[in-house]
N, C-alpha and C positions, 0 to 999 in steps of 0.2 A: 354128729356134732350136736351138742345141746343148744337150746335157744339162747341161754345166757352167754355161752362162749361165742356164738355167732354175733350177738349184739356187741360184745366186747371187741371182737375182731373188726367189725364194721366201724365202730367208733375209732379204733386205732388207725385204720386205713383212711378214714375221713380226716383225722388230725394230720396224718402224714401228707396227704394231698394238699391240705390247707397250708401247712408249713412250707412245703416245696414251692407252692405258688407264690407265697409271700416273699420267699428268698429270691426267686427269680425276678419278681417285680422290684425288689429293693436294689438289685444289681443293675437294672436298666438305668442308663444315664438320665438325669433330669433334663428334659428338653430345654427348659428356660436357661439352665446353667450352661448347656452346650451352646445355645444361641448367644449368650452373653460373652462366652469365651471367644467365639468366632468374631463377634463385634470388636472386642479388644484386640484380637490378633490383627484385624484389618487396620485399626487405628495405629497400632504399634508399627506395622509395616509402612504406613504412610508417614509416620513420624520419623522413622529411620531414613526413609527416602528423602524427606525434606531436609534432614540434617546432612545427609551426604551431599545434596545439592548445595547447601549453604557452605559446607566445608570446601567443596570444589571451587566455588566462586571466591572463597577467601584464600585460595592458593594451596589448599591441603587436599588435593585429589587423592584418591586411593587410601583415604584414612580408614582405619578399622573402627567399627562401632560395635560394642557389645552392650546389650541392654538386658538387665535382669529386673524382675519385679517381685515385690512382696505384696500379697493380698491380705488385707486386714479383715477381721470378722465382719466389720460394718460395710465392707465392699470397697473401701478406699484402697488405692494402690500407690505404692512407693516404687519409683524406678531409679535404678543406679545405672548411669550411662558412662561407660569407659571408652575413652577415645585414644586410638593408637596411631601414631605417625612419628617418623624419625625426627621431623622438624620440631615437634612439640618439646623435645628435650632442650632445645636451644632457645626457646621462647622465654622472655622475661615474665615475671609474675603479672605485670601490668598487661602484657599482650594476652596472657592466658585469661585474665579476668575479663578483658574486652571481648575475647572470643566466646567465653562462657555466657556473657550477657547477650551476645547475638544469638547464641544457641538457645537460650532461655526464651527468646522471642518466638521460636518455632511453636506453632499452636498445636494443642492437643485437645480434642473435642470434649473430654471429660474433665470436670472441675475437681473431682475428688482425688486427683492424681498429683503426686509430688515428684519432682525430678532432681537428682543430684548428678552433676557432671564431674568427671575426674579425668585427668590426663595420665597416660602410662608412658 
């Protein structure tokens, strides 16, 4: 093998190793992002638990709660909370409004979050 071919082969191997290393590093999850998601998962679990307690105290034990979130680029989160219970269908709009205002008093530790409550 000539010296020029050897150098060319060495450069190709070096580039391949570098690209492989960079690809593996980019596939590793960002530690700060993982910690932030764990933080929000904990907050969300506490929020749903508090809502279940309030609904039970209001006479709506065994209510279903479905919470979905949309995460904006700036980190703000928007939550849509769907509430399920047979008795909700028989509630007047005034009763629903009063219940939603009590649910909106349930605290959430992050200020950049918006909540929308709906009855199904």
